N, C-alpha and C positions, 0 to 999 in steps of 0.2 A: 660689278656694280648692279644693284637692283635685281639680284638673282632670285630672291623670294618672290618679288613682284613678277619677274619674267616667267617663273614656273607656273604661277597661278594664271597668268595671262594666256599662257599657251593652251589652256583648257577652254578658253572663251570661243564661242562661235562668232566668227568675225565677218565684216563687210566694209565697203568703202563709204566714206562720208562725202556728200556733195553739199557744200554750203550754198544755200539759195539766197545769200545776201544780195540785195539790190544795189549796193553801193560799189560801183566800179569806177566812177569818174574821178579824175585827178585834177586838182587845182594847184595853182602856184603857192598858195598858203597851206599851212599845216593845221590850221585851227578848225574848230567844229563847224563854223559856217562854211569854210572852204571845202569840206568833205562831202557836201550835199551832192547827190548824184544828178548828173545832167543827161542821163540816158533816157531815151524815149520809152515810155511805158506801152505795153501791149498785153494781149491775153494769150499769146502763143506758147507761154511756158518759160521756165528759167533759162533755157538754152538758146533762145531766139537771138538773132543778130541785132545789136543795138548800137546807138550812137555813143561812141566813147571819146572823151576829151583827154588829150595828152598835153604835157607841159614841156618835157625834156627837149623835144626837137627844136622848139623856138624860144624856150624860157618864158613862154606866155601861153595862154589858152588857145588850143586849136583842136578841131575835130579830126580824129585820126583818119577818117575817110575823105577829108577835104584839104588837109595840110599839103602844101607842095613839096614836102620833104618825106623821106621814107621812114616810117615809124610803125611800130606795132606794140601791142599791150598784152601781157599775160595777166588776166583778170583774177580776182579773188575766187571766182567760181572755178576756173581752170586749175588754180593752185590746190583748192580743196579736192578736186577730182583726181589729182595725181599725188598721193602721199609719198613723195620721194624722200631720200635721206639728206640731201643737201640742195642748196639753191641752184647751183649750176645745172643740175639735171633738168630743171624746169625749162631751160633754154634750148634743150636738144631738139625741140620741135619748132623752133623759130627759124624762119627763112634767113639765110645769110649768116647764121651763127654756127660755129663748130665748137662743140664741147669736148675737150680732150681730157678724159679721165683715165688714169693709168692703172689703178688697183681697186676698181669697184668702189664700194662705200668705205673702204679703208684708206682711200686716197686723201692726202692733205695738200697735194700740189696740182690740182686740176686747173685747167685754163679755159677761158672762153674767148674765141677769136671771132672777129666780125669782118666780113668781106675780104678774106684772104690776107689780112694783116696779122701775122703770127706774133707771138710774144704778148704777155699780159700788159706790157708797157704801151701797147698801141690801142688798147680799148680802155676808156675811162669808165670806172665803176663808181657810182654814187649811192649813198644811203640817205634818203630824204634830202638830196641835193649836196651832201657832203662827200668829198672824195675819200675812198678807202683803198686806193692803190698805195702800197707801201713806198718808202723813200729809198729803198735799196735797188730792187729790180722792178719796182712798180707792180709786183704781184698782188694777188687778191686772195684772202682766206675765205673761200666760198662756204666753208662750214661754220663761219663765225657769227651768223645771225639766227636766233631761234625762229624756226619756221612758222610758229604760231603768231609771230609778230608781223609777218609779211602780208600786205594787202594786195599789192600788184607790182608788176615789173614792166617798166617802159624801156623799149629798145629803139634808139634812134640810130639808123644805119647810114654809114657814109662819113667822110671827114667832117668834123665839127669844130676845128680849131677857131673858126670865126666867132664862136660863142664860148668855147671851153678851153682854148689853148692847147698845149701839148697833151699827149696821151689819148687824143681823140681822133687818131687817124682812121681807125676802122669804124668808130662810132662811140656812142655813150649808152651805158646801161644804168638806169636809175631805179633802185629798189625802194618802193614806197611802203612805209609801215602802216599798220592798221590804225585808224583814228580812234580816239577815246570818245565814245558816244553815250555810254550808259554804264551802270554797274553790271559787270559780267565776269564770270569765272569759267575758264576753259581748262580742261585737263585731258591729256591724251597719253596713253601708254601702249607700247607695242613690243612684240617679241618675234624673232625670225631666224632665218638661216645663219649658220656659223655662230650660234649662241649669241646673237645680237639683240640688244634691247635699247629702247629709247623711251624717255619720259619727257613730256612737254607740259608746261603750265603757264597760264596767262591770267592776270587779274587786272581789271580796269574799272574806274569809277569816276564820276563827276560830282563835284561838291558846289552847292550854291550857284550852279549855272556858270561859274567862272573858272573853277579850278578843276583840272583833269589830271589823273594819275594812272599810269600803267606800269606793270612789272611782269617780266617773263623769264622763264628758265627753260633750257633744254639740255638734257644729258644723254649721251649716246656711248655705248660700249659694244665692241665686237671682238671675238677671238680671232676673226679674220680667216683667210684661206692661204694656201700655198701658191703665191702669185708668180714666183720667179723660177724659171728653169735655167740650169747652169750647163754650159757647154765647155768642151776642151778640144783642141786641135790635135789630131793623131800625128805621131811622128814615127821614128824608127829607134830601135834599141831593145834593151832587155828589161825585165821586171817581173813582178808577181802576176801570174795568170789570173784574170778575173773575167766574170761575165756581167752583163747588165747594161753596157753602153748602148744607147739608142742612136742609130745613124740619123744624121741631119745635115743641114748646111748652114752657113752664115747667110746673112741677108744679101750678100754679094754673090752667093753661089758656091763658095769654097766648102770643101768637105769638113765636117765637124761631127761630134757626137754629144748627145745629152747625157750628162753623168749624174744628175741629181737635181734636187729642188731645195729652195730655201724654206725656212720655217713659216708658220702661219703669221700673217701680218696683223697683229692686234692693234686696236686703236681705242683710246678713251678721249672723249672731248666733251666740253661743257661750255655753254654760253648763257650769260645773264644780262638782262637789259632793264633799265628803269627810265621812265620819261615823265616829266611833269609839264603841264600846260597851264597857262594863265591868260584869261581874257581880261586885260587891264581896263578896257573901256570900249566904247563904240569904235570898232575898226582897228583896235590895237590888240595884238596877240603876241605872246612870248612862249617859248618852249626850251627845255633843256633835257638832254639825255646822256646816259652813260651806258656803254656796252663793254662787257668784259668777256674775253674768249680765251680758252685754254685747251690745248690738246697735247697728248703724248702718244707715241707709237713705238713699236719694236717688233721683234721676230722671235718665235719660240723654236729654237734649235734649227736643224736642217736634216735633210735625208739624202744620203748617197745611194745611187742605184747599183754600185759596184759590189760584187761578192767574190770572195776567193773560193778555192776548191772545197773548203770546209763549210761554206755558206756564211762566213763572217763578213760583216760590213767593212769595206775598205774606203777610207777617206784620206789616206796619207801615203806618200811614197811613189815609186815608179811602178807602173803596172802595164801589162800588155793584154790585148784581147784579140780574139780570132775574127778577122775581117775577111770572110770568104776564102779562108785558107792561108791568109797572110797575117802575121802577128803585127799589130800596131801598138805603139807605145804611148802612154800618157803619163805625165808627171802632175800629181795632184797633192794638195794640202787642204786642211780645213778652211784656209782662206778662200778657196774656190767657192765656198758656200755661205760665208758669213756676211751679214748685213747689220748695220748699226742702228740704234734707236735714235729718236729725236723728240723735240718738244718745242712748243711756241706758246707765248703768253702775250696778250695785247689789251690795250685800253683805248677806247674811243670816247672823247668828250665833245659834244656839240651843243651849240646854242643858236636860237633863231629868234629874231624880233621883227615884226612887220606891222605896218600901219596902212590902212586904207583911208585916203583923203576924200573929202567931198569932191565930187566931179569925176570919180572913177580912177584916179591915179593911186599908186601904191608904192611903198618903200619897204624893202626887205634887206635885213642884215644877217648874215650867217658867219659863224666863227666855229672853228673846231681844232682839236688837238688829237692826233693819232699817234700812239706810242706802242712800239713793240720792244719791251725791255730785254727780251730774250728770244732768240731764234737759234736753237741749238741742235746739233746732230753729231754723232760719233761714228768714226770709221776704224776698222781694224787695220793693223799694220801687217808685217810679215811674220810667219811662224806662229800664228795664233791658234787658239782653241776656243771652244764656246765660253770658257771661263777665265782665260788668261791670255797674256801676250800684249805687246805694245799696240798703240793706236793713236788717234788724234781726236780732239774735241774742237769743234768750230762753233763759235757763238757770235750773234749779231745783235746790234742795237739800232733801232730806226725810230726817227721822230719826224712828224710832219705837222706844221702849223699852217692853218688855212683860214682865210677870211674873204668874204664876198659882199659887196654892197650893190644892190640892184634897184633901179627905179623904173616902174612901168607907168605909162600914161597913154590913155586913149584920147584922141582928138579927131573927131570926124571920121574919116576913112582910115586914119593912121592908128596903129598900136605900137608905140615907141618903147624900146627897152634900152636903158643906159646903165652901165655898170663898171665896177672896178674890182679887181681880184688880186690877191697876193698869196703866194705859197712858198714856204721856206722848208727845206728838207735837209736832214742830216742822217748819215748812216755810217756804220763802222762794222768791220768784221775782224775777229781775232781768232787765233788758233794756238792750241797748246798740245804738246805731246802728252800721251798718257802711258804710264808704266803698265797699267792694266786697262785695256780698252773697254771692259765692261763696267768700270768704276770711273765716273766723271770727276771724282775728287782726287784722283791720283795724277794730278797735273805736274808737268815739269815747267821749265822756263819757256816763255812765250816764243813761238816759232813763226808767226805771221801776223801782219796787221795791215788793214786797209781802211781808209776813211775818206770822206768827201762831203761837201755841202753844196747846196744850190739855192738860189733865190729867183723866183719868177714874179714879176709885177706886170699888171696888164690893165687895159681899159678897152671896153667894147661897146658897140652901139648897133642896134638893129631896128628896122622899121618893117612892120607887117602891114601892108597897104591893101585895102579893098579898092582896087582900081575901078572895078565895075561890079555889078551884082554877082557875076559868076567868075570874076577874075581876081586872083590874089597874087600879090608880089611880096616876097620876103627878101630883103637885102640887108646885109650887115657886114661889119668889119671889126677887127680886134688888133691892138698893138700889144706885143709882149716883149719885155726886157728880161733876159735870162742871164744869170751870173753864176758860173760854177767856180768854186773856190775851196781852199783848204784841202785839196786832194793830196794824198800821201799813201805810200805803202812801204812795208819793211818786212824782209824775210829773215832778218837777224843772222845774216851770214855775209861773207864777202861777195858771193855771187849776186845776192839781192839786198844790198844795203838800203838803209832808209832813204827814200827818194821823195822829195816834195815836187809836185807837178804845178806848172804855171796855171794861173787863173784863166778862165775863158769867159767871154761876154758875147752875147748874140742878141740882135734885135730882129724881131719878126713881125710882119704885117700879114694878116690873114683876112680873107674875104669870102663871102658866099652870097649868091643870088639864086633865088628859086621862084618859078612862076607856075601857078596852078590855075587851070580853067575847068569849070564845071559845065558840061553840056546838058541838054535836056535828057531826061530819063536817067539821071544820076551817073553819067559818064564823067570821070574826072581825069584830066591829063595833067602831067607835071613834068617840068624839066628844071634842072639846077646845075650849077657849076661853081667851083671854088678852089681854094688852095688850103693846105694845112701843113703842120710841121710836128716834129718830135725832137726834143733835145736829148742827148745821151744821158743816162742815169749813172749813179755811183757804181753800179755793177758793171756797166759797159766800160766805164772810164778807168776804174782803179782796181777791181777785184778779180784776181785770177783764182780759179778753183779747180780741184781735181776730184773726179768721181771715184767711187769705190772700185770701178773696173779699170782705173788708170787713165781715163781720158782727161786731158788738160783743156780747160776752157779759159783762154787767156784774154785779159782785158787790154784796152788800148786807149791811153790818155790823149791820143791825137785825134780821136773821133770828132766829127762835126755833126750838125743837126741834119736829120732827114727832112725832106720837103716833098709835098704831094700836090699835084694838080689833078682835079677830078671833074667828071661830069656824069650826069645820069638822066634818063628819061623813063617815065612810067605812066601806067594807066590803071585806074580803079573803076569798078562798076558794081552797082547793086541791081539785083533783079527782084522786084516785088517783095522786098524785105526778107526773102528766103535764101538768096544767094549773094555772096560777096566775093569778088575776085580782085587780085592785085598782081601786076606784073611790072618789072623794072629791069632795065639794062643799064650797066654802069661801067665806067673805065676810070682807073687810077694810074697815074704816071708818077713813079717815085724816083727821086734823085737822092744820091748819097745814102742809100739804104744801108742801115747798120745790120750786118749779116755775119753769121758765124761761118768762117771759111776754113776749110781743112788745109793745113800747111804740110804738104807732102815732102817739101824740101827739108824742112826741119825734122819731120818724123815720117818716114815712108810708110809706117803702119797705119797712118791716119788718125793717130790718137792725140794730135796737137791741133786744136781749133781756136782760131783767134778772131776777135771782133774786128770787122773792117767796114768802111764805107764802100760798099760793093758797086760803085758806079750807078747803075739805074735799073729799075724794074718796072714791069707793067702788069697790072691786074685788071681783068675785065670779067664780067659775070652777068648771070641772069638769075633773078629771084621771082618765084611764082608762089602765090598762095590762093587758096579757095576755102570758103566757108559755106556750107550748104545745110539748110534745115531739111531733114528728111521726113520728119513727122513730128507732131507735138511731143516735145521732150527728147528728141533725138537730133543730133547734129554731127556732121562730118567736117573735119578740118584737115587740109592737106597742104604741104609745101614742097617746093623743089628748088634747089640751088645748084648752079653750075659756076665754078670758079676756075679761071685760067690765069695763073700767076707765074711769071717767068722773069729771069734775070735778062735784061736787054743789053747791059754794058758792064764790063768789069775789067779795066785795064790791068789790074793786079793779078787776075786769074782768068784769062780769056776762055779757058776750057769750060767754065760753068755758064757762059753766055748761051741762052736758049734753054737752060735747065729750069725745071720747075722750082719755085720757092718751097722751102721745107715746111712741113706740117700744114699743108693746105690740101684738103681733099678735092678731087676734081668734080665729084658729084655728091650731093646729099639730097635725101628725100625723106619725108615723114608723112604719116597719116594718123589721125586720131578720131575715134568714134566716141562721143559722149552721149549717155542716155540717162533719163530720169523718168520713172513711172511709179506713181504712188510713193510707197515707202522705200522702193528699191532705186538704186542709182549705180552707175558704173562707167568705166572707160576702158577702151582697148586702143592701144597705140603701137606704132611701129616706126622705126627710123633706120635709114640706110646711110652708111658712110663709105665713100669710094676710096680710090687709090690715093695715097700720099707718099712722099719721100721724107726721110729723116736726115739725109746727108745732102750737102750742097752739090755733090757730084752726081746725085741721083743713081748711085750704084746699088742701093738697097732694093733690088728688084725682086728678090724672093720673099714671098709673103707666107704667113702661116708657120714661121719658125721663130724660136726665141729671139727677142730683140727686134722683131719686125713690127710693122704697123699694117695690119690686115684690113682689107675691105670687109665690112660685116653688116648684117641685118639683125636687129633685135626687136622683140615685141615685149610690151609691158601691158599689164591688165590689172583691173581693180573692180571690186563690187562692194556695195554697202547695203545695210538695212537699218532704217530709222525705227528703233523700237518705240520711241516717243520723241518729243521735242528735246529731251535732255540726254538721251543715251543712244549712241550710234556706233555699233561695231562695224568693222571693215576688214577686208583682206586684200592684199596687193601683192603682185609678183612682177619682178623685173627679169628680162631675158627669158620669157616664157618657153621659147624653143630650145633653151639650154645650149646656145651656141658658145663654143670655146674658141675665141679668137685672141689675137695679140694686139695690144697697143703698147708695145715694148714688153710689158708684163702680160701674163695670161689672164683673161677675163675670169670672173668668179663663177660663171655659169648661172643657172637659174637660182634666184633667191625669192623667198616668200616671207612676207610679214603679215601678222595679224595684230589688230589693235582695237581699241575702244576709246571713244571720245565722250566725255561728259561736259555738258554745258549747263551752268547754273545761273 
C-alpha cells in the first residue's frame, strides 16, 4: 500500500514537527466555546509550564495542579513532538502507566495498565467520554484512532468506580479529539524501517458559525520483522545429524535450544473518522461521530536454523545435534514455526447533546454504540506446511450500547455533579475446523461456541466543595446494578455439551473522598480514599481458549466481582513557573482478585491455566514526576514509578501467596527533553521498564531468552525543520540504541521514520 508514495518520500530530507498550538485546556463540553484555552499566557516560549484544566478526574473542571486527585495530561504539543505509530506509545512516559507492546509497531494486542492493575479490563478507556473497551475481554484497539485527530490524553490514576463504575480499578484514560475551529487541511506521509509507510489526512471546517465538520483518515502498512524465536527441548534418541541449534534455556532455567524463527509479521491497518457539530442556540450544542477501524496481520513463511550434512534446510523429522560430544535428539515439524493470520473490523457511533443553563448549570447526554462484527484469527493444526494442513478459525462478535446523562450545577462553594449511566454488552465466540488452515473458507462443522450478556445500570453523585480559599473537598458515590445473563458454551461433543450457565446479579456501592490543600508558595497537598469494583466479563466467565503453543486459558462461570479499597497521599509544588514536581504514595487492597492460576494438578507441564478469584492482593507504589524549564524553548520532563503488587491470600493455591502479580514491572522511569529554537524543534526521550513475571508462580526468572519479559531501557528521538508555515519535514527514531530485548517476542530493534506534513 502506498508504495509509489513511500519510494518518493524516502528521498525527502526529514525533520520533526512541533505543533505550537496554544489550545491545551479541556472542558466538559465538546463545542467550540468549550475548547477555549484556559492556560496562563506568558512570553517564555511554547514549552513553558502552564495551567492545564482537566475533566476526567472529577467529571467537572479542575486545574491539574490543584485537583485533590492524581491526574496528568499529554498535551497537543507533546503529541506533536513524538510522532509515534499508535496512541498507546504516547503513554509510555506517563507516571503509573505500563505500556505492554509485544511486537513493535506490528502489534495489535498492546495493553496499557495503571497502578499495577493488569489486564485491559481494569483500565477504562474513553474517546471524548465514550467507553471503547470491548464487551468480550474489555480490551482496547490502540491502533484504532487516527493520530491526526487526537488533541490530548487525560490520565486519571487510581480507582474511579465512584464516578465511572467497573473497569476503572487502575484509573481512566480519556482521549480528547481535536476541536473544529476553522477551515484546515492537514496531510502527513512517512516512510521507514521494515518497508513501513503511513499516510494521514484531516479536513475540518466551520459553516455559518454554527455547523462544524471534520473528517480524517490514517493508513499504515509494514512488512514487519521476525519477532518470534522458536525453541525445542533436547532429548535422547537417533535421527539425522544437523547443525545450527543455538543453546538456550526456558524462562524457568531448563535446557532448550533455539531452532528457528517465524516469518515477518506484516500488518495493514486503516482508520477513518467523521464528526459533525451543531451549535443549535445559545448554550446548546450537539455532535455526532463515526469511527471505522480495520486491520489484518499475518506472517511471511519461517526460517529453520537446522542444516544437514549437505547444507540443506531441515524443518521436519527426528534430528540429532552434537552437544559437547553428546548427541541430543529433537523432533520437529513445520508446526514448530507456523503462526496464523488474523483481522478485526469495528464501528463506533457516538452522539452528544449538551445545554448550558442561565446561572451556570449544564446538562449533558451521551449515547454510543460500539460494534466489532468480526475479530478473527486462524491457527494451524498438526502435520501442517506453509500451504496446507488442518487448522481452526476463531471469530468473535461484540456489541456495546452505552448512555450517560449528567447534570452539573455550581452553587456558591459547591460544584455538584449528578448522573445516571447504562451499559449493555453482548459477546460471542465461535470456532470452526479448517481443512486447509491457510484458507478461512474451508470450514467444517462448528466445534466451539461461547456467548454471554451483561447489563450495568447506575446512578452517581459528586460534590466538589471549596471549603476555604485554599481547601478543596471532593466527595462522591455511585450505585451500580449488574446483571450477567444468557451465558452458554458448547464444544459440540460429549465431553463439552452445550451448557447454559445461571444468571448472576450484583449490587455495588462505591465511594471516594479527596481533600486538597494549597499552602503559600504553590505547595499543594492531597489525600484521598475510596473503594472500587470490577465485574467479570464474558471472557472471564464463559470463554476457554487455546494458544498456538498449546496453553489452555480456561474460563470460570463461578467467578464473582473484584473489589478494591484504596488510599493515597500526594504533594505538588511549583517553583517560579519554571519547575513543577508531583509525588504520590498509594495503596490498593484487592479482594476476590480474578487471576489466571496455573493448575499443576490437572496438567503438571503448566499448560492449563484457569481464571480464579484468588483470595486477596495488595498493591502499593510511589509515583514521581518533574517538569523543568531549562532555557527558553527547552524543557526536561522526568517520571519514576515503583510498584509492589503481591498476592496476600489464596486458599485454593497457598503456594503463590507472597508472589508478585503478573505483568507488573517493579520499577519504571522515563525522561524527555523537548526543544524548540527558531525553525528547528526536537525531542529526546528514554524509558526504563524493570523486572516483571508472566507466571503466577514467579518461576520465569531467566530473562533475555525467547518467551521472557526482560528489563530494558530504550531511547527515542526526533527532529524537525519548518520550511515555512505550511511545510514541515521530520525524522524520528525509536530504540535509538538498537536494544534487542524480549517482551515474549523479540523487539524490532532500531526503527527510523521520515515524513513530511503539509498544512493548508
